[in-house]
C-alpha positions, 0 to 999 in steps of 0.5 A, spaced: 596 501 373 592 507 375 594 513 380 588 512 386 590 518 390 594 524 390 597 527 396 601 534 397 606 535 403 609 541 406 616 539 408 623 542 409 629 543 405 636 540 408 639 547 409 637 554 408 635 560 403 639 566 404 638 573 401 644 572 396 644 580 395 644 581 402 650 577 404 654 579 398 653 586 400 658 585 406 653 588 411 650 582 414 651 581 421 653 574 423 653 571 430 655 564 429 649 561 425 644 567 426 644 572 420 641 579 421 641 584 416 637 588 411 633 584 406 635 586 399 631 580 394 624 580 393 620 574 396 625 574 402 622 575 409 629 575 413 636 574 410 636 567 412 630 562 412 629 555 413 628 552 406 621 550 405 619 544 400 613 540 397 613 532 397 608 529 392 605 522 393 602 518 388 598 512 391 598 507 386 592 501 385 597 496 388 598 499 394 605 502 393 606 510 393 611 513 388 614 520 391 618 526 389 620 532 393 622 539 391 625 545 394 628 552 392 635 553 391 639 556 397 640 563 393 633 563 390 630 570 387 638 571 384 640 571 377 634 570 374 631 564 379 624 564 382 623 566 389 623 562 395 618 556 395 613 557 400 608 551 400 602 555 403 602 560 397 601 554 392 596 550 395 590 552 390 595 551 384 596 544 387 589 542 388 586 546 382 591 544 377 596 539 378 592 534 382 587 533 376 593 533 371 596 527 375 590 523 376 590 523 368 597 520 367 599 513 366 604 512 371 608 507 366 609 513 361 614 517 364 616 522 359 609 523 356 607 524 363 612 529 366 613 533 359 606 535 360 607 538 367 611 544 363 604 546 360 600 547 366 599 554 368 595 557 374 592 564 374 596 565 367 603 563 370 607 556 370 608 552 376 614 554 381 620 549 379 620 546 386 613 543 384 615 541 377 621 538 380 617 534 386 612 532 381 616 529 375 620 525 380 614 522 383 612 520 376 619 517 375 618 513 381 611 511 379 614 509 372 620 505 376 615 501 381 610 499 375 616 497 371 619 493 376 626 497 375 630 502 377 629 510 376 636 509 372 633 504 367 627 508 366 631 514 364 635 509 360 630 506 356 626 513 355 632 516 352 635 510 349 641 510 353 646 505 355 647 504 362 654 502 364 654 500 372 662 501 372 661 508 370 664 513 375 661 519 377 666 524 381 662 526 387 663 534 389 661 537 396 659 543 399 663 546 405 659 551 407 663 557 411 667 551 415 672 551 410 677 547 414 674 542 417 670 540 410 677 539 407 679 534 412 672 530 411 673 530 404 680 527 404 678 522 409 672 520 404 676 521 398 671 525 395 672 527 388 672 534 388 672 539 394 672 544 398 667 548 394 669 554 399 663 559 399 668 564 396 662 569 396 666 576 399 672 579 396 674 582 403 673 576 407 674 570 403 678 572 397 682 578 399 683 584 395 688 581 391 686 574 391 691 573 396 686 569 401 684 564 396 691 563 394 693 562 401 687 557 402 689 553 396 696 552 399 693 550 405 689 544 402 695 542 398 699 541 404 693 538 408 693 532 402 700 531 404 699 531 411 693 526 410 699 522 406 694 520 401 695 515 396 698 517 389 692 515 385 687 519 389 687 526 384 681 530 386 679 536 383 680 542 387 673 546 386 672 553 388 665 556 388 667 564 387 660 567 386 663 572 382 668 575 387 674 574 382 671 579 377 669 584 383 676 584 385 679 585 378 674 589 375 672 584 371 678 585 366 679 579 362 687 579 363 687 580 370 682 575 372 686 570 367 693 572 370 690 570 377 687 564 375 693 562 372 696 563 379 691 559 383 692 553 378 699 553 379 698 552 386 694 546 386 698 543 380 698 537 377 691 537 380 685 540 376 682 547 378 675 548 378 673 555 378 665 556 378 662 563 377 669 566 377 665 573 375 658 574 375 654 579 370 647 583 371 644 579 365 645 572 361 648 575 355 653 579 359 655 573 363 655 568 357 660 573 353 665 574 359 665 567 361 667 565 353 672 570 353 675 568 359 675 561 357 678 562 351 684 566 354 685 561 359 685 555 354 691 559 351 695 559 357 694 554 362 691 546 362 689 544 369 683 549 369 676 548 368 671 554 368 664 552 371 658 556 369 652 556 374 649 563 375 644 565 369 644 558 367 637 556 370 633 553 364 634 548 358 634 554 353 640 557 358 644 551 357 643 551 350 646 558 349 652 557 354 654 551 350 653 554 343 658 560 346 663 555 349 662 559 355 664 554 360 668 547 360 663 544 365 656 547 366 652 546 372 646 543 371 642 545 377 636 540 378 632 544 382 632 551 378 630 546 372 624 544 375 622 538 371 627 533 371 626 531 364 630 538 363 636 536 367 636 529 363 636 533 357 641 538 359 646 533 361 645 530 354 646 537 351 652 538 354 655 532 352 653 533 345 657 539 345 663 536 348 662 540 355 663 537 362 657 535 365 656 537 373 649 535 375 648 540 381 643 542 385 642 545 392 644 544 399 637 546 401 634 539 397 632 533 401 635 526 401 630 523 396 631 528 391 639 527 392 638 519 391 634 521 385 639 525 382 644 519 383 640 515 378 640 521 373 647 521 373 648 514 372 643 513 366 646 519 363 653 518 365 654 525 368 662 527 369 660 530 376 655 530 381 654 535 387 653 531 394 647 534 398 643 536 402 646 540 407 653 543 408 656 538 413 659 534 408 659 527 411 651 526 411 651 528 404 656 524 401 653 518 405 647 519 402 650 520 395 655 514 395 651 509 398 645 510 393 651 509 387 653 503 391 646 500 391 644 502 384 650 499 381 649 492 385 642 493 382 644 494 375 648 488 375 643 483 377 
């Protein structure tokens, strides 16, 4: 089957792109959702912008249309990431480079066609990850259409994997700044990992000695009791700390270890997931400090999982983090990796090293890319997946959980 027509459509993401450096400075003025402040990251026009994206539509000769969508992550331009995606800046690259390539591909050969995207350049530069994310998803969809199968089955056949329809992937959420309502929503829906928490400012969110996060953790545990949850419901308590623990404790391994131990004791016997407890200014330094912190924690506490995110943006990055043992779990952040093949390979690489796999993404993604991520998670047997898009919890969990339900039913047919 051939591709007869290719279309590119400007779309919007499920949330916003925020200038991480500006927000971390503590100098942002927030009036409800209106954010004002000085831009600190290249590529931003304002400290908060509506996320933009691209939809790639492949019209096949039987009349069906394969679709893929890509956006920037929320904190674009930070920790080695590409700047925010702006559709109008890439029109020439799309028309002169991507479109001719897509017409040459065979929709039935997903791996070959998708891998070829990595070789494409325009004016000496690779295409933006949002473009590669969208185009590779469209090629995966095209393969599923032509093979009359699910996307998960295409992935499994391509990578010689066995799909277990009963495989349970823990669903995690992003709370946004509404940390308390999000907890209630997560508990009502029996989400597997919550609240995320957006712990990105020491003074406002963590506390100078970490006391605010400790108090919040106590509140969460009490809230589980107030909801009268069944004993078998054992969620992971996940905090994305954006480096604030390192900032509060001067990146001292012993002090950070002692603090995380205190936090783990609050949520025990539940698992404490700490994402990005410390952030450094380079990949090498990030790997080094996380490896030392993980080693120290492993000798003193059992219910803690360190999750790597910042500076872990490419397949090469994931390889180095795995080799160094710098995390208990790595967030395979799909929009950052661009080509969906790399996300699949990233999960499989983590599993080879015995490291937990968190198929992550961004609240700024779309419903379509979220559903595609579910297929990747099922095919690769990822441990955890981020429900997206948006920060509202309910909508993202609805999209993610329902796609799992549909997919499991189709896989049992």
